[in-house]
VMD Tcl script that builds the backbone (N, CA, C; Angstrom):
set m [mol new atoms 486]
animate dup $m
set s [atomselect $m all]
$s set {name element resname resid chain x y z} {
  {N N MET 1 A 67.807 18.001 6.073}
  {CA C MET 1 A 66.980 18.373 4.928}
  {C C MET 1 A 65.991 17.348 4.674}
  {N N PHE 2 A 66.570 15.855 4.586}
  {CA C PHE 2 A 65.753 14.743 4.380}
  {C C PHE 2 A 64.620 14.756 5.129}
  {N N ARG 3 A 64.558 15.225 6.352}
  {CA C ARG 3 A 63.442 15.088 7.339}
  {C C ARG 3 A 62.366 15.839 6.790}
  {N N LYS 4 A 62.658 17.114 6.412}
  {CA C LYS 4 A 61.681 18.005 5.951}
  {C C LYS 4 A 60.954 17.741 4.728}
  {N N SER 5 A 61.700 16.948 3.656}
  {CA C SER 5 A 61.005 16.535 2.747}
  {C C SER 5 A 60.145 15.283 3.047}
  {N N GLY 6 A 60.570 14.425 3.811}
  {CA C GLY 6 A 59.809 13.227 4.377}
  {C C GLY 6 A 58.660 13.647 4.925}
  {N N MET 7 A 58.723 14.726 5.975}
  {CA C MET 7 A 57.545 15.335 6.529}
  {C C MET 7 A 56.551 15.725 5.496}
  {N N LYS 8 A 56.979 16.754 4.574}
  {CA C LYS 8 A 56.167 17.099 3.541}
  {C C LYS 8 A 55.304 16.015 2.751}
  {N N ARG 9 A 55.972 14.876 2.503}
  {CA C ARG 9 A 55.430 13.807 1.646}
  {C C ARG 9 A 54.394 13.221 2.730}
  {N N LEU 10 A 54.819 12.971 3.965}
  {CA C LEU 10 A 53.799 12.314 5.065}
  {C C LEU 10 A 52.519 13.378 5.358}
  {N N SER 11 A 52.778 14.642 5.288}
  {CA C SER 11 A 51.700 15.610 5.452}
  {C C SER 11 A 50.913 15.377 4.022}
  {N N ARG 12 A 51.347 15.322 2.943}
  {CA C ARG 12 A 50.557 15.373 1.649}
  {C C ARG 12 A 49.883 14.067 1.743}
  {N N ALA 13 A 50.466 13.153 2.108}
  {CA C ALA 13 A 49.707 11.911 2.135}
  {C C ALA 13 A 48.546 11.792 3.100}
  {N N LEU 14 A 48.752 12.258 4.284}
  {CA C LEU 14 A 47.768 12.627 5.229}
  {C C LEU 14 A 46.598 13.242 4.844}
  {N N LEU 15 A 46.837 14.503 4.077}
  {CA C LEU 15 A 46.035 15.289 3.524}
  {C C LEU 15 A 45.161 14.607 2.541}
  {N N ALA 16 A 45.756 13.954 1.654}
  {CA C ALA 16 A 45.056 13.087 0.589}
  {C C ALA 16 A 44.105 12.123 1.351}
  {N N THR 17 A 44.569 11.538 2.254}
  {CA C THR 17 A 43.586 10.387 3.061}
  {C C THR 17 A 42.531 11.121 3.594}
  {N N VAL 18 A 42.490 12.400 4.281}
  {CA C VAL 18 A 41.605 12.992 4.886}
  {C C VAL 18 A 40.663 13.453 3.878}
  {N N LEU 19 A 41.102 14.042 2.773}
  {CA C LEU 19 A 40.126 14.382 1.656}
  {C C LEU 19 A 39.383 13.337 1.021}
  {N N THR 20 A 40.171 12.257 0.734}
  {CA C THR 20 A 39.409 11.159 0.098}
  {C C THR 20 A 38.062 10.623 1.100}
  {N N THR 21 A 38.423 10.628 2.576}
  {CA C THR 21 A 37.376 10.113 3.404}
  {C C THR 21 A 36.348 11.137 3.357}
  {N N ILE 22 A 36.783 12.197 3.359}
  {CA C ILE 22 A 35.597 13.279 3.353}
  {C C ILE 22 A 34.653 13.060 1.989}
  {N N VAL 23 A 35.140 12.952 0.863}
  {CA C VAL 23 A 34.396 12.650 -0.385}
  {C C VAL 23 A 33.651 11.467 -0.292}
  {N N VAL 24 A 34.402 10.397 0.241}
  {CA C VAL 24 A 33.490 9.251 0.189}
  {C C VAL 24 A 32.300 9.240 1.170}
  {N N SER 25 A 32.526 10.041 2.356}
  {CA C SER 25 A 31.675 10.198 3.388}
  {C C SER 25 A 30.379 11.062 2.715}
  {N N CYS 26 A 30.794 11.921 2.016}
  {CA C CYS 26 A 29.612 12.711 1.465}
  {C C CYS 26 A 28.694 12.125 0.540}
  {N N ASP 27 A 29.430 11.184 -0.234}
  {CA C ASP 27 A 28.862 10.354 -1.307}
  {C C ASP 27 A 27.870 9.587 -0.553}
  {N N GLU 28 A 28.193 8.947 0.467}
  {CA C GLU 28 A 27.324 8.134 1.214}
  {C C GLU 28 A 26.250 8.483 1.928}
  {N N GLY 29 A 26.323 10.024 2.036}
  {CA C GLY 29 A 25.441 10.793 2.791}
  {C C GLY 29 A 23.858 10.556 2.761}
  {N N GLU 30 A 23.452 10.108 1.465}
  {CA C GLU 30 A 21.988 10.125 1.287}
  {C C GLU 30 A 21.999 8.745 0.348}
  {N N ARG 31 A 21.715 7.644 1.370}
  {CA C ARG 31 A 21.612 6.444 0.453}
  {C C ARG 31 A 20.477 6.106 -0.595}
  {N N ILE 32 A 19.152 6.524 -0.018}
  {CA C ILE 32 A 18.155 6.374 -1.006}
  {C C ILE 32 A 17.324 7.708 -0.816}
  {N N HIS 33 A 16.932 7.854 -2.400}
  {CA C HIS 33 A 16.050 9.143 -2.544}
  {C C HIS 33 A 14.926 8.600 -2.993}
  {N N PHE 34 A 13.613 8.882 -2.434}
  {CA C PHE 34 A 12.288 8.523 -2.807}
  {C C PHE 34 A 11.526 9.484 -3.054}
  {N N ASP 35 A 10.964 9.498 -4.293}
  {CA C ASP 35 A 10.243 10.956 -4.779}
  {C C ASP 35 A 8.717 10.387 -5.267}
  {N N LEU 36 A 8.063 11.361 -5.379}
  {CA C LEU 36 A 6.396 11.318 -5.875}
  {C C LEU 36 A 6.580 12.158 -7.266}
  {N N LEU 37 A 5.965 11.517 -8.406}
  {CA C LEU 37 A 5.517 12.321 -9.450}
  {C C LEU 37 A 4.009 12.477 -9.166}
  {N N GLU 38 A 3.762 13.784 -9.181}
  {CA C GLU 38 A 2.447 14.511 -8.728}
  {C C GLU 38 A 1.624 14.278 -10.232}
  {N N ARG 39 A 1.109 13.112 -10.103}
  {CA C ARG 39 A -0.022 12.876 -11.259}
  {C C ARG 39 A -1.055 11.759 -10.768}
  {N N MET 40 A -1.772 11.411 -11.766}
  {CA C MET 40 A -2.908 10.267 -11.364}
  {C C MET 40 A -2.747 9.115 -12.351}
  {N N PRO 41 A -2.648 7.848 -11.857}
  {CA C PRO 41 A -2.379 7.539 -10.614}
  {C C PRO 41 A -0.812 7.920 -10.226}
  {N N PRO 42 A -0.428 8.127 -9.061}
  {CA C PRO 42 A 0.752 8.609 -8.602}
  {C C PRO 42 A 2.023 7.585 -8.939}
  {N N ALA 43 A 3.250 8.294 -9.039}
  {CA C ALA 43 A 4.350 7.361 -9.659}
  {C C ALA 43 A 5.354 7.626 -8.391}
  {N N PHE 44 A 6.319 6.775 -8.391}
  {CA C PHE 44 A 7.316 6.816 -7.418}
  {C C PHE 44 A 8.721 6.533 -8.030}
  {N N SER 45 A 9.597 7.316 -7.750}
  {CA C SER 45 A 10.902 7.106 -8.436}
  {C C SER 45 A 11.896 6.883 -7.172}
  {N N VAL 46 A 12.789 5.950 -7.362}
  {CA C VAL 46 A 13.762 5.562 -6.302}
  {C C VAL 46 A 15.112 5.757 -6.851}
  {N N SER 47 A 16.219 6.357 -6.233}
  {CA C SER 47 A 17.477 6.699 -6.782}
  {C C SER 47 A 18.373 6.553 -5.524}
  {N N GLY 48 A 19.657 6.533 -5.773}
  {CA C GLY 48 A 20.616 6.605 -4.767}
  {C C GLY 48 A 21.489 5.466 -4.586}
  {N N HIS 49 A 22.089 5.240 -3.207}
  {CA C HIS 49 A 22.874 3.907 -3.074}
  {C C HIS 49 A 22.010 3.099 -2.097}
  {N N GLY 50 A 22.067 1.884 -2.453}
  {CA C GLY 50 A 21.344 0.899 -1.506}
  {C C GLY 50 A 20.663 -0.003 -2.290}
  {N N VAL 51 A 20.207 -1.042 -1.674}
  {CA C VAL 51 A 19.292 -1.962 -2.425}
  {C C VAL 51 A 17.780 -2.184 -1.767}
  {N N VAL 52 A 17.016 -1.829 -2.751}
  {CA C VAL 52 A 15.466 -1.823 -2.377}
  {C C VAL 52 A 14.757 -3.039 -2.548}
  {N N ASP 53 A 13.984 -3.528 -1.425}
  {CA C ASP 53 A 13.219 -4.553 -1.455}
  {C C ASP 53 A 11.789 -4.548 -1.905}
  {N N ASP 54 A 11.217 -3.560 -1.435}
  {CA C ASP 54 A 9.795 -3.473 -1.736}
  {C C ASP 54 A 9.070 -1.986 -1.620}
  {N N ILE 55 A 8.177 -1.903 -2.069}
  {CA C ILE 55 A 7.392 -0.568 -1.969}
  {C C ILE 55 A 6.049 -0.892 -1.577}
  {N N VAL 56 A 5.684 0.012 -0.674}
  {CA C VAL 56 A 4.321 -0.178 0.171}
  {C C VAL 56 A 3.607 1.108 0.161}
  {N N VAL 57 A 2.317 1.080 0.091}
  {CA C VAL 57 A 1.536 2.256 0.016}
  {C C VAL 57 A 0.279 1.984 1.230}
  {N N LEU 58 A 0.446 2.714 2.296}
  {CA C LEU 58 A -0.555 2.744 3.220}
  {C C LEU 58 A -1.380 3.787 3.180}
  {N N GLU 59 A -2.876 3.432 3.619}
  {CA C GLU 59 A -3.926 4.571 3.739}
  {C C GLU 59 A -3.897 4.741 5.495}
  {N N LEU 60 A -3.676 6.044 5.625}
  {CA C LEU 60 A -3.525 6.497 7.054}
  {C C LEU 60 A -4.922 6.460 7.685}
  {N N PRO 61 A -5.171 6.235 9.138}
  {CA C PRO 61 A -6.464 5.957 9.594}
  {C C PRO 61 A -7.386 7.436 9.718}
  {N N SER 62 A -6.739 8.580 9.593}
  {CA C SER 62 A -7.432 9.714 9.680}
  {C C SER 62 A -6.687 10.854 8.796}
  {N N ASN 63 A -7.436 11.971 8.711}
  {CA C ASN 63 A -6.963 13.172 7.767}
  {C C ASN 63 A -5.784 13.879 8.609}
  {N N GLU 64 A -5.613 13.575 9.755}
  {CA C GLU 64 A -4.746 14.253 10.531}
  {C C GLU 64 A -3.379 13.563 10.538}
  {N N THR 65 A -2.369 14.497 11.003}
  {CA C THR 65 A -0.958 14.283 11.169}
  {C C THR 65 A -0.926 12.779 11.883}
  {N N PRO 66 A 0.107 11.916 11.455}
  {CA C PRO 66 A 0.187 10.641 12.096}
  {C C PRO 66 A 0.886 11.101 13.512}
  {N N ALA 67 A 0.884 10.203 14.368}
  {CA C ALA 67 A 1.287 10.321 15.759}
  {C C ALA 67 A 2.762 10.281 15.536}
  {N N ASP 68 A 3.279 9.460 14.650}
  {CA C ASP 68 A 4.657 9.213 14.455}
  {C C ASP 68 A 5.087 9.075 13.061}
  {N N PRO 69 A 5.428 10.452 12.539}
  {CA C PRO 69 A 5.613 10.227 11.075}
  {C C PRO 69 A 6.719 9.412 10.547}
  {N N TRP 70 A 7.670 8.953 11.474}
  {CA C TRP 70 A 8.885 8.204 11.123}
  {C C TRP 70 A 8.292 6.744 11.009}
  {N N SER 71 A 7.321 6.364 11.788}
  {CA C SER 71 A 6.598 5.029 11.663}
  {C C SER 71 A 5.048 5.000 11.613}
  {N N PRO 72 A 4.625 5.484 10.354}
  {CA C PRO 72 A 3.144 5.764 10.431}
  {C C PRO 72 A 2.224 4.448 10.489}
  {N N LYS 73 A 1.430 4.484 10.955}
  {CA C LYS 73 A 0.331 3.374 11.005}
  {C C LYS 73 A -0.795 3.575 10.127}
  {N N GLY 74 A -1.154 2.412 9.459}
  {CA C GLY 74 A -2.207 2.531 8.531}
  {C C GLY 74 A -2.456 1.254 7.837}
  {N N GLU 75 A -3.356 1.183 7.112}
  {CA C GLU 75 A -3.610 -0.211 6.431}
  {C C GLU 75 A -2.934 -0.110 5.018}
  {N N THR 76 A -2.347 -1.369 5.086}
  {CA C THR 76 A -1.361 -1.435 3.681}
  {C C THR 76 A -2.382 -1.685 2.582}
  {N N ILE 77 A -2.434 -1.010 1.600}
  {CA C ILE 77 A -3.378 -1.177 0.523}
  {C C ILE 77 A -2.747 -1.679 -0.802}
  {N N TRP 78 A -1.386 -1.508 -0.821}
  {CA C TRP 78 A -0.473 -1.974 -2.025}
  {C C TRP 78 A 0.865 -2.440 -1.656}
  {N N ARG 79 A 1.311 -3.392 -2.012}
  {CA C ARG 79 A 2.726 -3.835 -1.936}
  {C C ARG 79 A 3.299 -4.553 -2.840}
  {N N ILE 80 A 4.386 -4.139 -3.334}
  {CA C ILE 80 A 4.916 -4.886 -4.489}
  {C C ILE 80 A 6.414 -5.197 -3.915}
  {N N SER 81 A 7.027 -6.380 -4.473}
  {CA C SER 81 A 8.362 -6.715 -4.219}
  {C C SER 81 A 9.284 -7.113 -5.466}
  {N N THR 82 A 10.609 -6.916 -5.169}
  {CA C THR 82 A 11.486 -6.880 -6.330}
  {C C THR 82 A 11.652 -8.312 -6.583}
  {N N PRO 83 A 12.127 -8.648 -7.674}
  {CA C PRO 83 A 12.176 -10.216 -7.980}
  {C C PRO 83 A 13.617 -10.791 -7.358}
  {N N LYS 84 A 14.465 -9.736 -7.278}
  {CA C LYS 84 A 15.772 -10.276 -6.611}
  {C C LYS 84 A 16.554 -8.766 -6.091}
  {N N ARG 85 A 17.758 -9.041 -5.500}
  {CA C ARG 85 A 18.281 -7.803 -4.974}
  {C C ARG 85 A 18.483 -6.639 -6.054}
  {N N MET 86 A 17.744 -5.491 -5.974}
  {CA C MET 86 A 18.014 -4.406 -6.958}
  {C C MET 86 A 18.417 -3.155 -6.412}
  {N N SER 87 A 19.487 -2.799 -6.859}
  {CA C SER 87 A 20.074 -1.472 -6.601}
  {C C SER 87 A 19.074 -0.369 -6.760}
  {N N ALA 88 A 19.063 0.584 -6.006}
  {CA C ALA 88 A 18.026 1.856 -6.144}
  {C C ALA 88 A 18.373 2.456 -7.413}
  {N N LYS 89 A 19.864 2.697 -8.024}
  {CA C LYS 89 A 19.879 3.209 -9.227}
  {C C LYS 89 A 19.077 2.524 -10.471}
  {N N ASP 90 A 19.116 1.143 -10.338}
  {CA C ASP 90 A 18.521 0.229 -11.375}
  {C C ASP 90 A 16.801 0.281 -11.176}
  {N N PHE 91 A 16.339 0.699 -10.230}
  {CA C PHE 91 A 14.968 0.673 -9.774}
  {C C PHE 91 A 13.951 1.260 -11.054}
  {N N PRO 92 A 13.219 0.495 -11.328}
  {CA C PRO 92 A 12.236 1.279 -12.442}
  {C C PRO 92 A 11.156 2.307 -11.711}
  {N N MET 93 A 10.544 3.217 -12.760}
  {CA C MET 93 A 9.590 4.040 -12.017}
  {C C MET 93 A 8.457 3.144 -11.613}
  {N N ILE 94 A 7.978 3.367 -10.462}
  {CA C ILE 94 A 6.807 2.483 -10.064}
  {C C ILE 94 A 5.246 3.452 -10.056}
  {N N THR 95 A 4.501 3.035 -11.053}
  {CA C THR 95 A 3.249 3.722 -10.865}
  {C C THR 95 A 2.179 2.860 -10.046}
  {N N TYR 96 A 1.482 3.700 -9.168}
  {CA C TYR 96 A 0.537 2.928 -8.323}
  {C C TYR 96 A -0.404 1.946 -9.121}
  {N N GLY 97 A -0.651 0.820 -8.761}
  {CA C GLY 97 A -1.432 -0.240 -9.281}
  {C C GLY 97 A -0.915 -0.979 -10.280}
  {N N ASN 98 A 0.419 -0.622 -10.989}
  {CA C ASN 98 A 1.175 -1.328 -12.133}
  {C C ASN 98 A 2.450 -2.020 -11.467}
  {N N ILE 99 A 2.193 -3.394 -12.000}
  {CA C ILE 99 A 3.176 -4.218 -11.502}
  {C C ILE 99 A 4.411 -4.084 -12.525}
  {N N PRO 100 A 5.589 -3.645 -12.110}
  {CA C PRO 100 A 6.665 -4.007 -13.358}
  {C C PRO 100 A 7.078 -5.299 -13.633}
  {N N ASP 101 A 7.394 -5.481 -14.634}
  {CA C ASP 101 A 7.864 -7.005 -15.036}
  {C C ASP 101 A 8.873 -7.494 -14.036}
  {N N GLY 102 A 8.464 -8.861 -13.698}
  {CA C GLY 102 A 9.308 -9.574 -12.742}
  {C C GLY 102 A 9.019 -9.299 -11.367}
  {N N PHE 103 A 8.404 -8.226 -11.082}
  {CA C PHE 103 A 8.055 -7.881 -9.711}
  {C C PHE 103 A 6.773 -8.721 -9.124}
  {N N SER 104 A 6.443 -8.831 -7.958}
  {CA C SER 104 A 5.258 -9.453 -7.326}
  {C C SER 104 A 4.478 -8.613 -6.408}
  {N N GLN 105 A 3.226 -8.651 -6.658}
  {CA C GLN 105 A 2.227 -8.104 -5.548}
  {C C GLN 105 A 1.793 -8.990 -4.663}
  {N N THR 106 A 1.873 -8.709 -3.357}
  {CA C THR 106 A 1.400 -9.469 -2.211}
  {C C THR 106 A 0.249 -8.689 -1.431}
  {N N VAL 107 A -0.019 -7.424 -1.870}
  {CA C VAL 107 A -1.231 -6.827 -1.278}
  {C C VAL 107 A -1.788 -5.937 -2.343}
  {N N PRO 108 A -3.004 -6.072 -2.749}
  {CA C PRO 108 A -3.842 -7.080 -2.487}
  {C C PRO 108 A -3.509 -8.462 -3.015}
  {N N GLU 109 A -3.789 -9.612 -2.679}
  {CA C GLU 109 A -3.456 -10.686 -3.113}
  {C C GLU 109 A -3.686 -10.942 -4.697}
  {N N ARG 110 A -4.825 -10.465 -5.085}
  {CA C ARG 110 A -5.295 -10.515 -6.463}
  {C C ARG 110 A -5.916 -9.169 -6.836}
  {N N GLY 111 A -5.852 -8.707 -8.169}
  {CA C GLY 111 A -6.358 -7.672 -8.490}
  {C C GLY 111 A -5.824 -6.316 -8.256}
  {N N GLN 112 A -6.602 -5.299 -8.782}
  {CA C GLN 112 A -6.077 -3.948 -8.453}
  {C C GLN 112 A -6.317 -3.467 -6.955}
  {N N PRO 113 A -5.331 -2.472 -6.468}
  {CA C PRO 113 A -5.285 -1.886 -5.041}
  {C C PRO 113 A -6.582 -1.116 -5.246}
  {N N PRO 114 A -7.089 -0.405 -4.063}
  {CA C PRO 114 A -8.108 0.576 -4.241}
  {C C PRO 114 A -7.818 1.524 -4.737}
  {N N GLU 115 A -8.816 2.410 -5.362}
  {CA C GLU 115 A -8.491 3.616 -5.843}
  {C C GLU 115 A -8.174 4.746 -4.730}
  {N N LEU 116 A -7.489 5.400 -4.941}
  {CA C LEU 116 A -7.039 6.637 -4.121}
  {C C LEU 116 A -8.077 7.772 -3.831}
  {N N ALA 117 A -8.478 8.016 -2.921}
  {CA C ALA 117 A -9.525 8.936 -2.531}
  {C C ALA 117 A -9.224 10.414 -2.156}
  {N N GLU 118 A -9.649 11.423 -2.714}
  {CA C GLU 118 A -9.582 13.038 -2.085}
  {C C GLU 118 A -9.756 12.920 -0.741}
  {N N GLY 119 A -8.808 13.953 -0.147}
  {CA C GLY 119 A -9.051 14.117 1.171}
  {C C GLY 119 A -8.231 13.063 2.109}
  {N N ARG 120 A -7.727 11.948 1.807}
  {CA C ARG 120 A -7.158 10.972 2.491}
  {C C ARG 120 A -5.726 11.237 2.457}
  {N N ILE 121 A -4.977 10.797 3.528}
  {CA C ILE 121 A -3.446 10.766 3.411}
  {C C ILE 121 A -2.907 9.436 3.378}
  {N N TYR 122 A -1.917 9.393 2.388}
  {CA C TYR 122 A -1.285 8.153 2.224}
  {C C TYR 122 A 0.191 8.120 2.476}
  {N N ALA 123 A 0.781 7.094 2.961}
  {CA C ALA 123 A 2.199 7.070 3.217}
  {C C ALA 123 A 2.812 5.996 2.086}
  {N N ALA 124 A 3.753 6.369 1.383}
  {CA C ALA 124 A 4.404 5.510 0.480}
  {C C ALA 124 A 5.710 5.250 1.013}
  {N N GLN 125 A 6.108 3.859 1.251}
  {CA C GLN 125 A 7.238 3.554 1.930}
  {C C GLN 125 A 8.210 2.725 1.013}
  {N N HIS 126 A 9.451 2.937 0.988}
  {CA C HIS 126 A 10.500 1.965 0.368}
  {C C HIS 126 A 11.236 1.144 1.494}
  {N N HIS 127 A 11.312 -0.165 1.391}
  {CA C HIS 127 A 12.059 -1.051 2.354}
  {C C HIS 127 A 13.395 -1.547 1.821}
  {N N GLU 128 A 14.245 -1.251 2.374}
  {CA C GLU 128 A 15.867 -1.693 2.064}
  {C C GLU 128 A 16.105 -3.184 2.495}
  {N N ILE 129 A 16.543 -3.547 1.746}
  {CA C ILE 129 A 17.212 -5.130 2.049}
  {C C ILE 129 A 17.789 -5.291 3.551}
  {N N ASP 130 A 18.243 -4.343 4.197}
  {CA C ASP 130 A 18.916 -4.403 5.276}
  {C C ASP 130 A 18.164 -3.842 6.345}
  {N N GLY 131 A 16.798 -3.848 6.072}
  {CA C GLY 131 A 15.630 -3.481 7.002}
  {C C GLY 131 A 15.546 -1.947 7.292}
  {N N SER 132 A 16.160 -1.123 6.728}
  {CA C SER 132 A 15.968 0.333 6.906}
  {C C SER 132 A 15.031 0.807 5.707}
  {N N GLY 133 A 14.485 1.839 5.741}
  {CA C GLY 133 A 13.712 2.515 4.631}
  {C C GLY 133 A 13.184 3.899 4.936}
  {N N GLY 134 A 12.306 4.258 4.086}
  {CA C GLY 134 A 11.984 5.648 4.147}
  {C C GLY 134 A 10.501 5.745 3.924}
  {N N ASN 135 A 9.752 7.044 4.113}
  {CA C ASN 135 A 8.411 7.432 3.915}
  {C C ASN 135 A 8.441 8.575 3.261}
  {N N LEU 136 A 7.265 8.752 2.229}
  {CA C LEU 136 A 6.954 10.083 1.864}
  {C C LEU 136 A 5.350 10.002 1.944}
  {N N PHE 137 A 4.687 11.258 2.306}
  {CA C PHE 137 A 3.194 11.307 2.258}
  {C C PHE 137 A 2.608 12.041 1.173}
  {N N PHE 138 A 1.460 11.508 0.725}
  {CA C PHE 138 A 0.996 12.299 -0.296}
  {C C PHE 138 A -0.773 12.236 -0.167}
  {N N ALA 139 A -1.106 12.990 -0.751}
  {CA C ALA 139 A -2.868 13.177 -0.635}
  {C C ALA 139 A -3.256 13.496 -1.991}
  {N N ILE 140 A -4.567 13.070 -2.317}
  {CA C ILE 140 A -5.143 13.435 -3.696}
  {C C ILE 140 A -5.806 14.653 -3.483}
  {N N ARG 141 A -5.501 15.558 -4.398}
  {CA C ARG 141 A -5.976 16.793 -4.524}
  {C C ARG 141 A -6.359 17.436 -5.811}
  {N N GLY 142 A -7.368 17.769 -6.234}
  {CA C GLY 142 A -7.792 18.161 -7.606}
  {C C GLY 142 A -7.559 17.124 -8.710}
  {N N GLY 143 A -7.717 15.976 -8.417}
  {CA C GLY 143 A -7.501 14.724 -9.208}
  {C C GLY 143 A -6.015 14.353 -9.379}
  {N N LYS 144 A -5.154 14.797 -8.658}
  {CA C LYS 144 A -3.789 14.273 -8.888}
  {C C LYS 144 A -3.114 14.238 -7.412}
  {N N ALA 145 A -2.277 13.491 -7.420}
  {CA C ALA 145 A -1.195 13.184 -6.097}
  {C C ALA 145 A -0.642 14.374 -5.932}
  {N N VAL 146 A -0.398 14.756 -4.540}
  {CA C VAL 146 A 0.303 15.932 -4.269}
  {C C VAL 146 A 1.208 15.517 -2.911}
  {N N ASN 147 A 2.610 15.738 -2.974}
  {CA C ASN 147 A 3.318 15.280 -1.791}
  {C C ASN 147 A 3.140 16.238 -0.697}
  {N N VAL 148 A 2.847 15.726 0.393}
  {CA C VAL 148 A 2.454 16.224 1.745}
  {C C VAL 148 A 3.497 16.140 2.743}
  {N N THR 149 A 4.557 15.473 2.544}
  {CA C THR 149 A 5.669 15.073 3.507}
  {C C THR 149 A 6.040 16.260 4.397}
  {N N ASP 150 A 6.292 17.316 3.777}
  {CA C ASP 150 A 6.852 18.544 4.698}
  {C C ASP 150 A 5.494 19.060 5.560}
  {N N GLU 151 A 4.468 19.036 5.176}
  {CA C GLU 151 A 3.185 19.284 6.055}
  {C C GLU 151 A 2.956 18.193 7.176}
  {N N VAL 152 A 3.252 16.928 6.902}
  {CA C VAL 152 A 2.935 15.834 7.833}
  {C C VAL 152 A 4.126 16.056 9.023}
  {N N PHE 153 A 5.271 16.427 8.593}
  {CA C PHE 153 A 6.290 16.569 9.620}
  {C C PHE 153 A 6.158 17.708 10.382}
  {N N ARG 154 A 5.413 18.663 9.895}
  {CA C ARG 154 A 5.297 20.068 10.546}
  {C C ARG 154 A 3.985 20.033 11.193}
  {N N GLY 155 A 3.340 18.922 11.282}
  {CA C GLY 155 A 1.948 18.775 11.910}
  {C C GLY 155 A 0.915 19.596 11.221}
  {N N LYS 156 A 0.922 19.837 9.918}
  {CA C LYS 156 A 0.116 20.726 9.275}
  {C C LYS 156 A -0.883 20.226 8.351}
  {N N VAL 157 A -1.115 18.872 8.369}
  {CA C VAL 157 A -2.113 17.993 7.489}
  {C C VAL 157 A -3.264 18.490 7.520}
  {N N ARG 158 A -3.865 18.866 8.792}
  {CA C ARG 158 A -5.352 19.219 8.773}
  {C C ARG 158 A -5.680 20.685 7.981}
  {N N GLU 159 A -4.528 21.341 8.090}
  {CA C GLU 159 A -4.735 22.775 7.219}
  {C C GLU 159 A -4.603 22.387 5.579}
  {N N VAL 160 A -3.669 21.384 5.389}
  {CA C VAL 160 A -3.451 21.025 3.934}
  {C C VAL 160 A -4.592 20.536 3.457}
  {N N ASN 161 A -5.455 19.749 3.960}
  {CA C ASN 161 A -6.692 18.847 3.624}
  {C C ASN 161 A -7.959 19.835 3.492}
  {N N ARG 162 A -7.898 20.932 4.004}
  {CA C ARG 162 A -9.180 21.843 3.881}
  {C C ARG 162 A -9.447 22.627 2.742}
}
mol reanalyze $m
mol bondsrecalc $m
mol representation Tube
mol addrep $m
């Protein structure tokens, strides 16, 4: 009799451990979420789990799909960095060209970044303190920023910019 009740307790403890592991794993599934507010100038929101180091905007060299959307190549036209380790959940809304209090701008060295142009493709990136990060792609259409990340990954940017 003792063995059955002991096995039941052990089974319950194992089940609780497995369920806890699943819940914790699901919670860590998306470290950082990076999003674009479709307006002019564009704004970027950062949320989730992790520590963000900086935000970078690249102008891609052509209106076509980047050869490698995971590591796009282009000219860095704006870069701002956090004043200290900052959790994504505490990260302020970032508007292109505006430097939040305490942040520093390293590109350009002085003044405002260049105006964003219709028909160009841009990559906005967040870099995490551990060296990882993420990209989102946007274009300017009808006077506002539009998220074209899905089109870039499907190789459809040419069609989107027509």
